[in-house]
VOBA-1610 file (N, C-alpha, C; in pm, whole numbers, padded with zeros to 5 digits, always signed):
BEGIN
Unk+13858+10157+12412Unk+13921+10221+12296Unk+13857+10359+12273Unk+13944+10459+12259Unk+13895+10594+12233Unk+13865+10613+12085Unk+13768+10697+12055Unk+13731+10722+11916Unk+13761+10867+11880Unk+13825+10885+11765Unk+13856+11018+11713Unk+13805+11027+11570Unk+13736+11136+11539Unk+13682+11155+11404Unk+13766+11256+11327Unk+13798+11220+11203Unk+13864+11312+11110Unk+13768+11335+10994Unk+13715+11456+10985Unk+13614+11485+10884Unk+13664+11592+10787Unk+13653+11564+10659Unk+13692+11659+10555Unk+13581+11762+10536Unk+13618+11887+10525Unk+13521+11994+10500Unk+13490+11996+10351Unk+13364+11976+10319Unk+13322+11973+10179Unk+13246+12101+10144Unk+13279+12157+10029Unk+13209+12276+09977Unk+13209+12393+10077Unk+13316+12402+10155Unk+13332+12510+10255Unk+13222+12510+10362Unk+13154+12396+10378Unk+13047+12386+10479Unk+13108+12343+10612Unk+13155+12441+10689Unk+13224+12414+10814Unk+13129+12354+10918Unk+13008+12408+10927Unk+12914+12357+11027Unk+12883+12210+11004Unk+12861+12172+10881Unk+12829+12033+10850Unk+12944+11941+10892Unk+13068+11985+10868Unk+13185+11905+10906Unk+13197+11893+11058Unk+13175+12004+11128Unk+13180+12003+11275Unk+13074+11910+11331Unk+12953+11918+11279Unk+12842+11833+11324Unk+12874+11685+11301Unk+12926+11654+11183Unk+12961+11515+11152Unk+13071+11465+11245Unk+13170+11549+11271Unk+13282+11509+11356Unk+13237+11481+11499Unk+13157+11571+11554Unk+13110+11554+11692Unk+13024+11428+11704Unk+12938+11407+11611Unk+12848+11292+11621Unk+12918+11160+11588Unk+13019+11166+11500Unk+13095+11044+11469Unk+13184+11002+11585Unk+13233+11101+11660Unk+13322+11071+11773Unk+13245+11058+11905Unk+13115+11075+11901Unk+13025+11078+12017Unk+13028+11216+12082Unk+12910+11264+12118Unk+12895+11397+12174Unk+12971+11412+12306Unk+13003+11536+12343Unk+13062+11560+12475Unk+12969+11511+12585Unk+13027+11474+12696Unk+12949+11425+12810Unk+12886+11544+12883Unk+12786+11602+12819Unk+12715+11717+12872Unk+12566+11694+12857Unk+12487+11751+12948Unk+12341+11734+12944Unk+12274+11866+12911Unk+12150+11857+12870Unk+12071+11977+12842Unk+12067+12067+12964Unk+12097+12195+12944Unk+12096+12290+13055Unk+12233+12309+13120Unk+12331+12226+13084Unk+12466+12241+13139Unk+12532+12368+13086Unk+12642+12405+13149Unk+12722+12519+13104Unk+12859+12470+13061Unk+12914+12534+12958Unk+13044+12491+12907Unk+13124+12612+12860Unk+13255+12603+12875Unk+13346+12703+12818Unk+13412+12643+12696Unk+13394+12708+12582Unk+13466+12671+12461Unk+13592+12755+12459Unk+13707+12689+12459Unk+13836+12758+12469Unk+13912+12748+12337Unk+13894+12850+12249Unk+13971+12852+12124Unk+14111+12907+12148Unk+14191+12912+12044Unk+14321+12978+12050Unk+14305+13117+11990Unk+14305+13218+12075Unk+14297+13358+12032Unk+14421+13430+12083Unk+14537+13377+12047Unk+14662+13422+12108Unk+14703+13563+12069Unk+14659+13609+11951Unk+14702+13740+11903Unk+14603+13788+11796Unk+14604+13918+11765Unk+14511+13971+11665Unk+14556+13941+11522Unk+14546+13814+11486Unk+14586+13769+11353Unk+14463+13731+11272Unk+14473+13726+11141Unk+14357+13687+11058Unk+14310+13546+11092Unk+14181+13524+11080Unk+14124+13394+11114Unk+14167+13285+11016Unk+14217+13324+10899Unk+14265+13224+10803Unk+14418+13216+10801Unk+14481+13260+10911Unk+14627+13261+10918Unk+14684+13129+10968Unk+14598+13043+11026Unk+14647+12920+11086Unk+14710+12942+11221Unk+14711+13067+11266Unk+14771+13102+11396Unk+14667+13100+11507Unk+14544+13142+11475Unk+14435+13140+11572Unk+14320+13055+11518Unk+14232+13014+11607Unk+14120+12931+11566Unk+14026+13008+11473Unk+13991+12945+11364Unk+13903+13005+11264Unk+13767+13038+11326Unk+13721+13161+11306Unk+13594+13205+11364Unk+13478+13120+11315Unk+13486+13070+11191Unk+13377+12986+11140Unk+13368+12854+11216Unk+13482+12802+11260Unk+13482+12679+11339Unk+13429+12708+11480Unk+13471+12819+11537Unk+13423+12857+11670Unk+13270+12869+11668Unk+13219+12940+11569Unk+13074+12960+11559Unk+13001+12828+11534Unk+13059+12742+11454Unk+12995+12613+11424Unk+12985+12527+11550Unk+13093+12524+11629Unk+13091+12446+11754Unk+12987+12503+11850Unk+12987+12635+11865Unk+12890+12699+11954Unk+12746+12674+11909Unk+12723+12686+11780Unk+12588+12664+11725Unk+12542+12522+11755Unk+12631+12425+11739Unk+12594+12287+11765Unk+12560+12267+11913Unk+12643+12322+12001Unk+12619+12306+12144Unk+12488+12371+12187Unk+12461+12489+12133Unk+12340+12564+12170Unk+12214+12500+12111Unk+12219+12469+11982Unk+12097+12424+11913Unk+12073+12274+11924Unk+12178+12194+11919Unk+12162+12049+11919Unk+12165+11988+12060Unk+12237+12054+12153Unk+12253+11996+12286Unk+12192+12082+12397Unk+12146+12203+12361Unk+12086+12294+12459Unk+12180+12320+12576Unk+12305+12347+12543Unk+12407+12376+12643Unk+12438+12525+12642Unk+12437+12587+12758Unk+12473+12729+12767Unk+12622+12742+12743Unk+12659+12816+12640Unk+12796+12815+12590Unk+12866+12950+12608Unk+12982+12944+12673Unk+13069+13061+12688Unk+13192+13040+12601Unk+13246+13150+12548Unk+13367+13143+12467Unk+13468+13240+12526Unk+13592+13196+12543Unk+13693+13287+12596Unk+13833+13233+12583Unk+13930+13324+12590Unk+14072+13289+12589Unk+14148+13408+12643Unk+14274+13385+12680Unk+14362+13493+12722Unk+14480+13498+12626Unk+14502+13612+12557Unk+14613+13620+12461Unk+14748+13596+12528Unk+14849+13570+12444Unk+14983+13547+12495Unk+15042+13677+12552Unk+15145+13661+12634Unk+15210+13775+12697Unk+15260+13871+12588Unk+15238+13998+12612Unk+15281+14099+12516Unk+15167+14161+12439Unk+15045+14100+12449Unk+14929+14154+12381Unk+14824+14195+12483Unk+14764+14311+12462Unk+14658+14357+12549Unk+14530+14281+12517Unk+14470+14210+12614Unk+14353+14128+12586Unk+14240+14204+12518Unk+14207+14321+12569Unk+14094+14396+12514Unk+14118+14437+12369Unk+14242+14472+12337Unk+14273+14508+12199Unk+14257+14387+12107Unk+14299+14271+12156Unk+14286+14149+12077Unk+14138+14115+12054Unk+14059+14119+12164Unk+13915+14088+12152Unk+13847+14182+12054Unk+13882+14310+12062Unk+13817+14410+11978Unk+13853+14391+11831Unk+13980+14367+11805Unk+14022+14351+11666Unk+13964+14226+11602Unk+13951+14119+11683Unk+13897+13993+11629Unk+13744+13994+11623Unk+13681+14091+11688Unk+13534+14100+11693Unk+13471+13969+11743Unk+13540+13908+11836Unk+13498+13776+11884Unk+13364+13782+11956Unk+13340+13887+12034Unk+13215+13898+12110Unk+13095+13903+12014Unk+13103+13990+11914Unk+12992+14005+11821Unk+12967+13877+11742Unk+13074+13809+11705Unk+13062+13689+11622Unk+12997+13573+11697Unk+13039+13546+11821Unk+12983+13431+11892Unk+12840+13457+11937Unk+12806+13583+11958Unk+12669+13616+11998Unk+12570+13588+11884Unk+12618+13588+11761Unk+12532+13559+11645Unk+12476+13418+11651Unk+12545+13327+11720Unk+12500+13187+11725Unk+12452+13148+11865Unk+12425+13248+11947Unk+12366+13222+12078Unk+12463+13193+12191Unk+12593+13214+12168Unk+12692+13193+12273Unk+12722+13326+12343Unk+12793+13319+12452Unk+12827+13439+12530Unk+12978+13449+12542Unk+13032+13567+12517Unk+13176+13587+12525Unk+13219+13618+12668Unk+13328+13556+12711Unk+13386+13583+12842Unk+13513+13664+12825Unk+13517+13782+12879Unk+13638+13863+12878Unk+13725+13816+12994Unk+13821+13730+12966Unk+13903+13672+13072Unk+13977+13780+13151Unk+14006+13893+13088Unk+14079+13998+13158Unk+13996+14062+13269Unk+13864+14038+13266Unk+13776+14091+13371Unk+13725+13980+13465Unk+13764+13856+13436Unk+13720+13743+13518Unk+13811+13726+13640Unk+13762+13654+13739Unk+13839+13628+13860Unk+13928+13506+13840Unk+14052+13517+13886Unk+14145+13405+13883Unk+14174+13362+14026Unk+14184+13233+14046Unk+14212+13181+14180Unk+14337+13095+14175Unk+14406+13090+14286Unk+14525+13005+14294Unk+14484+12868+14345Unk+14513+12766+14265Unk+14479+12630+14306Unk+14606+12548+14323Unk+14594+12439+14395Unk+14704+12344+14402Unk+14688+12242+14290Unk+14797+12184+14247Unk+14795+12082+14143Unk+14835+11949+14207Unk+14737+11865+14241Unk+14769+11737+14305Unk+14863+11654+14219Unk+14971+11607+14279Unk+15069+11521+14211Unk+15138+11591+14095Unk+15141+11724+14095Unk+15211+11796+13989Unk+15361+11772+13997Unk+15424+11751+13883Unk+15567+11724+13880Unk+15649+11852+13887Unk+15610+11952+13810Unk+15679+12081+13809Unk+15588+12192+13857Unk+15460+12183+13819Unk+15362+12286+13855Unk+15288+12241+13980Unk+15320+12302+14092Unk+15259+12264+14219Unk+15135+12348+14249Unk+15131+12468+14194Unk+15015+12556+14211Unk+15012+12652+14093Unk+14893+12708+14065Unk+14882+12798+13951Unk+14758+12885+13968Unk+14767+13008+13916Unk+14651+13097+13915Unk+14570+13069+13788Unk+14444+13034+13805Unk+14364+12987+13694Unk+14225+13051+13698Unk+14161+13055+13584Unk+14027+13112+13572Unk+13931+13039+13668Unk+13872+13114+13758Unk+13782+13053+13855Unk+13664+12986+13788Unk+13613+13049+13685Unk+13495+12996+13619Unk+13520+12859+13554Unk+13647+12827+13534Unk+13680+12696+13477Unk+13632+12583+13566Unk+13617+12612+13696Unk+13570+12511+13791Unk+13424+12532+13830Unk+13362+12633+13772Unk+13222+12659+13803Unk+13129+12609+13694Unk+13181+12595+13572Unk+13098+12541+13463Unk+13098+12389+13469Unk+13012+12329+13388Unk+13002+12182+13387Unk+13108+12117+13300Unk+13173+12195+13216Unk+13277+12136+13134Unk+13349+12239+13050Unk+13460+12194+12990Unk+13542+12278+12903Unk+13568+12201+12773Unk+13558+12270+12661Unk+13592+12211+12533Unk+13712+12287+12477Unk+13821+12214+12454Unk+13941+12276+12398Unk+13928+12281+12247Unk+13944+12400+12190Unk+13923+12421+12046Unk+14045+12492+11984Unk+14157+12420+11973Unk+14277+12483+11918Unk+14278+12483+11766Unk+14371+12557+11710Unk+14398+12550+11567Unk+14513+12452+11548Unk+14517+12384+11436Unk+14628+12295+11404Unk+14750+12382+11372Unk+14854+12368+11454Unk+14967+12460+11438Unk+15098+12396+11482Unk+15201+12426+11408Unk+15337+12389+11444Unk+15387+12481+11555Unk+15469+12427+11646Unk+15524+12509+11755Unk+15674+12483+11766Unk+15751+12589+11779Unk+15896+12576+11776Unk+15954+12512+11902Unk+15877+12506+12010Unk+15926+12444+12133Unk+15868+12305+12157Unk+15745+12283+12113Unk+15677+12158+12146Unk+15642+12074+12023Unk+15684+12115+11905Unk+15651+12041+11784Unk+15513+12076+11732Unk+15412+12055+11817Unk+15275+12093+11785Unk+15215+12168+11903Unk+15117+12250+11876Unk+15040+12312+11984Unk+14893+12284+11955Unk+14837+12191+12033Unk+14702+12142+12006Unk+14615+12154+12130Unk+14526+12058+12155Unk+14423+12077+12258Unk+14477+12079+12400Unk+14582+12003+12430Unk+14636+12003+12567Unk+14706+12135+12595Unk+14795+12175+12505Unk+14868+12300+12526Unk+14775+12421+12522Unk+14666+12410+12450Unk+14569+12519+12439Unk+14511+12559+12574Unk+14517+12468+12672Unk+14461+12496+12805Unk+14541+12603+12879Unk+14662+12632+12831Unk+14744+12734+12897Unk+14674+12870+12897Unk+14580+12889+12803Unk+14507+13015+12797Unk+14410+13035+12911Unk+14393+12933+12996Unk+14304+12945+13112Unk+14376+12998+13236Unk+14507+13012+13228Unk+14581+13061+13345Unk+14614+13209+13329Unk+14643+13274+13441Unk+14673+13417+13440Unk+14798+13445+13356Unk+14800+13560+13291Unk+14911+13593+13202Unk+15046+13591+13273Unk+15049+13635+13400Unk+15177+13642+13469Unk+15232+13504+13507Unk+15154+13399+13479Unk+15200+13263+13507Unk+15266+13200+13385Unk+15245+13258+13267Unk+15290+13194+13143Unk+15443+13179+13138Unk+15514+13289+13167Unk+15660+13283+13156Unk+15719+13183+13255Unk+15655+13170+13370Unk+15705+13076+13472Unk+15696+12932+13423Unk+15587+12903+13352Unk+15570+12768+13297Unk+15679+12739+13193Unk+15713+12840+13113Unk+15819+12821+13014Unk+15954+12797+13081Unk+15984+12875+13184Unk+16112+12860+13253Unk+16124+12722+13316Unk+16012+12665+13357Unk+16012+12533+13420Unk+16027+12419+13318Unk+16030+12453+13190Unk+16051+12350+13091Unk+15933+12323+13000Unk+15819+12384+13025Unk+15699+12383+12941Unk+15626+12250+12934Unk+15694+12142+12897Unk+15625+12015+12873Unk+15560+11958+12999Unk+15638+11935+13103Unk+15584+11879+13227Unk+15480+11971+13290Unk+15507+12103+13299Unk+15407+12193+13359Unk+15275+12194+13283Unk+15280+12185+13150Unk+15157+12183+13070Unk+15075+12059+13103Unk+15144+11945+13117Unk+15073+11822+13151Unk+15021+11828+13294Unk+15096+11893+13384Unk+15047+11915+13521Unk+14915+11992+13519Unk+14910+12096+13437Unk+14789+12177+13425Unk+14674+12092+13370Unk+14702+12015+13267Unk+14600+11926+13209Unk+14549+11827+13312Unk+14640+11777+13393Unk+14604+11681+13498Unk+14509+11744+13599Unk+14535+11870+13635Unk+14449+11940+13731Unk+14311+11966+13674Unk+14303+11980+13540Unk+14176+12013+13474Unk+14106+11891+13414Unk+14167+11774+13428Unk+14123+11655+13356Unk+13972+11630+13369Unk+13918+11639+13488Unk+13776+11611+13507Unk+13686+11714+13440Unk+13741+11831+13411Unk+13662+11938+13350Unk+13666+11936+13198Unk+13768+11874+13141Unk+13782+11874+12995Unk+13692+11767+12936Unk+13585+11809+12872Unk+13486+11717+12818Unk+13509+11679+12672Unk+13590+11758+12601Unk+13601+11733+12458Unk+13717+11813+12400Unk+13766+11768+12284Unk+13868+11842+12210Unk+13830+11841+12063Unk+13834+11958+12001Unk+13806+11972+11858Unk+13920+12055+11798Unk+13988+12000+11699Unk+14098+12072+11635Unk+14048+12136+11506Unk+14070+12267+11496Unk+14039+12341+11375Unk+14152+12317+11274Unk+14122+12237+11173Unk+14221+12211+11069Unk+14182+12275+10937Unk+14112+12387+10943Unk+14078+12457+10818Unk+14206+12512+10756Unk+14274+12599+10831Unk+14404+12651+10792Unk+14503+12619+10903Unk+14622+12571+10867Unk+14721+12536+10968Unk+14851+12612+10942Unk+14915+12655+11050Unk+15039+12731+11039Unk+15160+12637+11049Unk+15248+12647+10949Unk+15370+12566+10945Unk+15492+12657+10949Unk+15602+12603+11002Unk+15727+12678+11013Unk+15703+12816+11073Unk+15637+12815+11187Unk+15597+12940+11252Unk+15718+13016+11302Unk+15717+13145+11280Unk+15826+13231+11325Unk+15793+13285+11464Unk+15876+13255+11563Unk+15848+13301+11699Unk+15878+13449+11717Unk+15804+13511+11806Unk+15832+13649+11845Unk+15884+13646+11988Unk+16001+13589+12003Unk+16055+13569+12138Unk+15999+13441+12197Unk+16072+13375+12282Unk+16028+13246+12335Unk+15905+13252+12423Unk+15871+13371+12473Unk+15757+13381+12562Unk+15639+13453+12498Unk+15655+13494+12375Unk+15545+13560+12307Unk+15473+13465+12213Unk+15524+13346+12197Unk+15454+13244+12123Unk+15469+13255+11972Unk+15420+13151+11901Unk+15429+13150+11755Unk+15317+13232+11692Unk+15352+13340+11627Unk+15247+13428+11574Unk+15262+13461+11426Unk+15372+13421+11361Unk+15389+13450+11219Unk+15416+13320+11144Unk+15319+13274+11064Unk+15340+13149+10991Unk+15437+13166+10874Unk+15531+13073+10861Unk+15616+13075+10743Unk+15539+13024+10623Unk+15439+12938+10652Unk+15356+12880+10547Unk+15216+12855+10604Unk+15115+12890+10529Unk+14977+12860+10567Unk+14927+12744+10481Unk+14888+12637+10546Unk+14845+12517+10475Unk+14694+12501+10491Unk+14624+12494+10379Unk+14479+12472+10385Unk+14454+12322+10393Unk+14421+12274+10516Unk+14402+12131+10540Unk+14256+12089+10522Unk+14163+12181+10552Unk+14018+12153+10539Unk+13974+12032+10620Unk+14019+12025+10746Unk+13985+11912+10832Unk+13929+11960+10966Unk+13840+11878+11022Unk+13795+11894+11160Unk+13826+11760+11230Unk+13898+11766+11341Unk+13935+11645+11415Unk+13879+11658+11557Unk+13804+11556+11602Unk+13733+11570+11730Unk+13728+11439+11806Unk+13711+11452+11938Unk+13695+11334+12022Unk+13686+11370+12169Unk+13648+11273+12251Unk+13633+11297+12395Unk+13766+11299+12469Unk+13868+11235+12412Unk+13997+11224+12480Unk+14097+11319+12414Unk+14136+11429+12482Unk+14229+11524+12422Unk+14363+11462+12384Unk+14410+11365+12461Unk+14537+11300+12429Unk+14526+11225+12296Unk+14417+11151+12280Unk+14395+11077+12157Unk+14378+11171+12038Unk+14303+11279+12058Unk+14283+11378+11951Unk+14416+11440+11910Unk+14499+11475+12006Unk+14629+11535+11975Unk+14722+11434+11908Unk+14713+11308+11951Unk+14796+11203+11890Unk+14759+11184+11743Unk+14630+11176+11714Unk+14584+11158+11576Unk+14619+11281+11491Unk+14598+11400+11546Unk+14631+11523+11473Unk+14780+11530+11443Unk+14862+11487+11538Unk+15008+11487+11517Unk+15046+11398+11400Unk+14980+11283+11391Unk+15010+11192+11278Unk+14971+11257+11145Unk+14859+11327+11144Unk+14815+11397+11023Unk+14918+11503+10983Unk+14986+11561+11084Unk+15086+11665+11060Unk+15224+11608+11031Unk+15233+11474+11028Unk+15361+11411+10995Unk+15451+11386+11114Unk+15397+11395+11237Unk+15476+11371+11357Unk+15440+11235+11418Unk+15536+11174+11484Unk+15511+11056+11565Unk+15469+11106+11704Unk+15346+11082+11747Unk+15300+11137+11877Unk+15384+11090+11995Unk+15452+10976+11982Unk+15538+10928+12090Unk+15659+11019+12108Unk+15690+11097+12004Unk+15805+11187+12011Unk+15765+11330+12045Unk+15636+11353+12061Unk+15587+11484+12106Unk+15574+11475+12258Unk+15659+11546+12330Unk+15671+11526+12474Unk+15540+11546+12550Unk+15467+11651+12518Unk+15343+11678+12590Unk+15247+11560+12578Unk+15236+11506+12458Unk+15144+11394+12434Unk+15195+11267+12501Unk+15323+11237+12486Unk+15378+11114+12544Unk+15376+11116+12696Unk+15404+11232+12756Unk+15401+11244+12903Unk+15259+11224+12954Unk+15162+11286+12885Unk+15021+11270+12925Unk+14979+11124+12918Unk+15023+11053+12814Unk+14989+10911+12800Unk+15056+10828+12909Unk+15182+10861+12942Unk+15254+10789+13048Unk+15185+10805+13183Unk+15121+10919+13203Unk+15050+10943+13330Unk+14907+10888+13326Unk+14875+10817+13218Unk+14741+10756+13202Unk+14631+10860+13198Unk+14661+10975+13136Unk+14562+11082+13122Unk+14486+11072+12990Unk+14524+10977+12907Unk+14457+10959+12779Unk+14527+10853+12697Unk+14471+10824+12581Unk+14520+10715+12497Unk+14603+10768+12380Unk+14711+10700+12351Unk+14798+10744+12243Unk+14804+10643+12128Unk+14764+10518+12154Unk+14774+10414+12051Unk+14642+10343+12023Unk+14573+10302+12127Unk+14450+10223+12110Unk+14334+10316+12074Unk+14333+10363+11950Unk+14237+10465+11905Unk+14164+10417+11781Unk+14032+10430+11783Unk+13951+10402+11666Unk+13932+10533+11590Unk+13983+10538+11469Unk+13971+10659+11387Unk+13859+10640+11286Unk+13765+10734+11284Unk+13654+10727+11189Unk+13661+10848+11095Unk+13605+10829+10976Unk+13611+10937+10877Unk+13731+10918+10787Unk+13816+11019+10780Unk+13938+11011+10699Unk+14043+10927+10770Unk+14142+10883+10694Unk+14250+10802+10750Unk+14350+10890+10824Unk+14402+10840+10936Unk+14501+10916+11015Unk+14640+10896+10957Unk+14665+10959+10844Unk+14796+10947+10779Unk+14852+11087+10753Unk+14985+11098+10742Unk+15045+11230+10718Unk+14993+11294+10589Unk+14943+11414+10603Unk+14896+11489+10487Unk+15000+11593+10447Unk+15068+11646+10548Unk+15169+11748+10526Unk+15274+11735+10637Unk+15401+11738+10600Unk+15507+11731+10700Unk+15534+11871+10755Unk+15491+11892+10880Unk+15514+12020+10946Unk+15650+12018+11014Unk+15715+12132+11020Unk+15846+12138+11085Unk+15874+12281+11130Unk+15957+12296+11232Unk+15987+12431+11282Unk+16078+12508+11187Unk+16072+12639+11197Unk+16161+12724+11118Unk+16302+12715+11175Unk+16399+12768+11102Unk+16538+12767+11149Unk+16551+12847+11279Unk+16485+12963+11283Unk+16488+13045+11406Unk+16424+12969+11522Unk+16316+12896+11491Unk+16249+12818+11594Unk+16338+12713+11653Unk+16419+12648+11570Unk+16510+12545+11619Unk+16613+12605+11714Unk+16662+12723+11680Unk+16761+12790+11765Unk+16700+12824+11901Unk+16579+12881+11899Unk+16515+12920+12024Unk+16479+12798+12108Unk+16443+12690+12043Unk+16414+12565+12115Unk+16537+12518+12190Unk+16652+12527+12126Unk+16778+12487+12190Unk+16810+12579+12307Unk+16797+12710+12285Unk+16829+12807+12390Unk+16735+12790+12509Unk+16608+12760+12482Unk+16510+12744+12589Unk+16545+12629+12682Unk+16602+12524+12626Unk+16644+12411+12709Unk+16755+12453+12804Unk+16841+12544+12758Unk+16948+12595+12844Unk+16889+12682+12955Unk+16789+12765+12919Unk+16726+12852+13020Unk+16663+12771+13132Unk+16615+12650+13097Unk+16550+12567+13198Unk+16650+12491+13284Unk+16779+12510+13258Unk+16884+12442+13335Unk+16907+12514+13467Unk+16904+12438+13576Unk+16925+12497+13708Unk+17062+12564+13719Unk+17162+12507+13652Unk+17298+12560+13661Unk+17318+12684+13576Unk+17262+12684+13454Unk+17290+12792+13360Unk+17189+12906+13365Unk+17070+12881+13420Unk+16967+12985+13421Unk+17012+13114+13489Unk+17077+13109+13607Unk+17119+13235+13671Unk+17216+13315+13585Unk+17297+13246+13506Unk+17395+13316+13422Unk+17329+13382+13302Unk+17228+13316+13245Unk+17164+13366+13124Unk+17048+13461+13152Unk+16999+13461+13276Unk+16881+13541+13306Unk+16897+13691+13276Unk+17007+13756+13315Unk+17019+13901+13286Unk+17010+13930+13136Unk+17071+13844+13055Unk+17065+13863+12910Unk+16922+13846+12858Unk+16854+13741+12907Unk+16718+13714+12863Unk+16623+13827+12904Unk+16642+13878+13024Unk+16556+13986+13073Unk+16576+14113+12991Unk+16701+14141+12956Unk+16730+14259+12875Unk+16671+14244+12736Unk+16674+14121+12684Unk+16628+14095+12548Unk+16477+14092+12538Unk+16410+14030+12639Unk+16267+14005+12627Unk+16180+14081+12727Unk+16241+14155+12819Unk+16161+14239+12906Unk+16151+14191+13049Unk+16091+14274+13136Unk+16086+14246+13280Unk+16002+14126+13319Unk+15917+14075+13227Unk+15835+13959+13261Unk+15918+13832+13274Unk+16043+13837+13227Unk+16133+13723+13240Unk+16169+13702+13387Unk+16154+13581+13436Unk+16187+13551+13576Unk+16292+13441+13581Unk+16364+13435+13691Unk+16463+13330+13707Unk+16394+13196+13735Unk+16468+13089+13717Unk+16414+12957+13743Unk+16374+12942+13889Unk+16459+12994+13979Unk+16430+12981+14122Unk+16303+13057+14161Unk+16283+13176+14100Unk+16163+13252+14131Unk+16039+13183+14075Unk+16052+13126+13955Unk+15940+13053+13896Unk+15902+12934+13982Unk+16003+12862+14029Unk+15977+12745+14113Unk+15909+12785+14244Unk+15949+12898+14298Unk+15888+12944+14423Unk+15744+12987+14400Unk+15719+13056+14288Unk+15585+13108+14259Unk+15484+12996+14239Unk+15524+12891+14167Unk+15429+12783+14138Unk+15448+12664+14230Unk+15535+12677+14328Unk+15560+12567+14419Unk+15494+12584+14554Unk+15429+12698+14574Unk+15363+12723+14701Unk+15212+12713+14684Unk+15151+12622+14758Unk+15006+12605+14750Unk+14932+12701+14843Unk+14801+12701+14833Unk+14720+12783+14923Unk+14710+12712+15057Unk+14724+12789+15162Unk+14713+12730+15295Unk+14566+12714+15331Unk+14541+12622+15419Unk+14404+12603+15466Unk+14346+12469+15425Unk+14255+12420+15505Unk+14187+12294+15481Unk+14038+12314+15498Unk+13959+12253+15411Unk+13813+12263+15420Unk+13765+12170+15532Unk+13685+12225+15623Unk+13632+12145+15733Unk+13483+12175+15751Unk+13414+12083+15816Unk+13272+12100+15847Unk+13259+12170+15981Unk+13192+12286+15981Unk+13183+12364+16105Unk+13037+12389+16147Unk+12944+12368+16055Unk+12805+12400+16088Unk+12712+12282+16063Unk+12582+12310+16070Unk+12481+12206+16048Unk+12470+12175+15899Unk+12491+12050+15862Unk+12482+12006+15723Unk+12354+11924+15706Unk+12277+11956+15602Unk+12153+11881+15579Unk+12169+11776+15469Unk+12294+11756+15425Unk+12321+11652+15327Unk+12268+11682+15188Unk+12259+11809+15152Unk+12202+11847+15022Unk+12289+11804+14904Unk+12420+11791+14925Unk+12510+11745+14821Unk+12558+11851+14725Unk+12529+11978+14752Unk+12574+12086+14664Unk+12727+12090+14657Unk+12792+12065+14769Unk+12938+12066+14772Unk+12996+11955+14685Unk+12930+11841+14687Unk+12976+11727+14606Unk+12971+11764+14457Unk+12860+11824+14416Unk+12844+11862+14276Unk+12940+11974+14236Unk+12976+12060+14330Unk+13063+12173+14298Unk+13209+12133+14285Unk+13246+12018+14340Unk+13387+11976+14339Unk+13420+11912+14204Unk+13500+11980+14126Unk+13530+11934+13990Unk+13642+11831+13986Unk+13700+11799+14101Unk+13801+11693+14104Unk+13748+11571+14178Unk+13617+11569+14203Unk+13551+11455+14269Unk+13619+11418+14401Unk+13645+11519+14482Unk+13718+11496+14607Unk+13626+11496+14729Unk+13494+11516+14709Unk+13401+11521+14823Unk+13295+11412+14806Unk+13271+11340+14911Unk+13167+11237+14912Unk+13078+11256+15034Unk+12952+11220+15019Unk+12862+11222+15134Unk+12864+11085+15200Unk+12897+11083+15327Unk+12897+10959+15406Unk+12805+10981+15525Unk+12699+10903+15530Unk+12598+10920+15635Unk+12544+11063+15636Unk+12531+11118+15515Unk+12473+11251+15501Unk+12566+11366+15535Unk+12697+11337+15554Unk+12793+11442+15586Unk+12906+11442+15484Unk+12958+11561+15447Unk+13065+11567+15347Unk+13199+11520+15403Unk+13266+11435+15329Unk+13400+11390+15364Unk+13494+11441+15255Unk+13595+11518+15295Unk+13691+11578+15202Unk+13807+11481+15183Unk+13838+11445+15057Unk+13947+11354+15028Unk+14083+11424+15027Unk+14183+11353+14975Unk+14320+11405+14979Unk+14363+11469+14847Unk+14269+11490+14754Unk+14303+11551+14626Unk+14252+11694+14613Unk+14228+11759+14726Unk+14175+11896+14725Unk+14272+11990+14656Unk+14222+12068+14561Unk+14307+12166+14492Unk+14297+12304+14557Unk+14219+12311+14663Unk+14205+12435+14742Unk+14152+12552+14659Unk+14054+12524+14576Unk+13984+12633+14506Unk+13878+12692+14599Unk+13834+12613+14697Unk+13740+12654+14801Unk+13603+12694+14748Unk+13570+12648+14628Unk+13438+12677+14571Unk+13328+12609+14653Unk+13359+12492+14708Unk+13260+12421+14790Unk+13219+12504+14911Unk+13314+12579+14967Unk+13284+12664+15082Unk+13190+12777+15041Unk+13213+12831+14921Unk+13132+12943+14872Unk+12988+12901+14842Unk+12971+12780+14788Unk+12838+12742+14740Unk+12751+12676+14847Unk+12807+12640+14960Unk+12728+12571+15063Unk+12612+12659+15111Unk+12488+12618+15088Unk+12373+12703+15124Unk+12356+12719+15275Unk+12414+12631+15353Unk+12402+12638+15499Unk+12526+12700+15566Unk+12626+12738+15483Unk+12752+12788+15537Unk+12811+12691+15638Unk+12798+12563+15604Unk+12845+12459+15697Unk+12992+12427+15679Unk+13050+12470+15565Unk+13192+12444+15540Unk+13273+12571+15562Unk+13395+12554+15607Unk+13481+12668+15632Unk+13627+12628+15602Unk+13713+12728+15598Unk+13855+12704+15574Unk+13929+12714+15706Unk+13997+12610+15743Unk+14072+12608+15870Unk+14213+12660+15844
//
């Protein structure tokens, strides 16, 4: 049974609520000296109390806990939605200066290296360009804001992972239908996701979209929820948060699909702290409902070619056809990792593989069939014994 904590923020003491939530739900599976990426939602240069982006006080509280209580080296980063310049967003939010106050380090994703990986058993997303460092750290903590979304009902810890992929991949995921590709991405990152914490200080309701690919950035209503929701299982955390928002998690496609693929728990959940009951009924705006309907048409193989010229004229050159999106994310990296040199059985490659696809057998690495072709194992081998065939 998975455990999820719902903690009320008392007397505006955000750190105390974050600490209680993490400890009530059990700490992330991280050890002293490990490295972690805290991934908030910094989609646009909006106020921290807008319910659109993760509250800076929650970000700092999580980082402070990881640094001071767990001795974990903590990085913070996100990539804004398409249409916003990353550096302008970072500068306006003063995110670098703020996280450094609590001993964390800011990662400018726009200057980081992205690699193309394969997505084993992906239904729609067969490959994707993703932050390389996501597979170099010991874990990732998803830190979204509680928010209504006009296409997915809610946008929480699973969908928040989309900020780890390159900006030019975002529109392709939308054209492919959004729900299945998001779960494909979560599936590829599953071993790396150590924790989910939802910022429920301020939540955005009836969000007004700025085009279907620019995301929800204008709240019709800002709801002060004063909650922190946390747990080790992102699916369970999102399911509980959905109930608090007045949604049935079984009807939220991203959550239900993830549960169907056995990526997390949707029902057998122990909730500690506050009760998991609807506090506020969140719902999409009228414009959001229209765009949600139109988006389903765009994802149609038959109608997409007809609607694409109109969509491109309306939303810009980043709009791609369904066939182009399928081709872009349907081609994996060529090559296979093989042993070519003298191996001393040090096991560095085993530790570097974040999908647990390498085992030492008789002191030699054996590569399994779930390789995502990030090729980090080849890079880290101290003997240069691995190569790409």
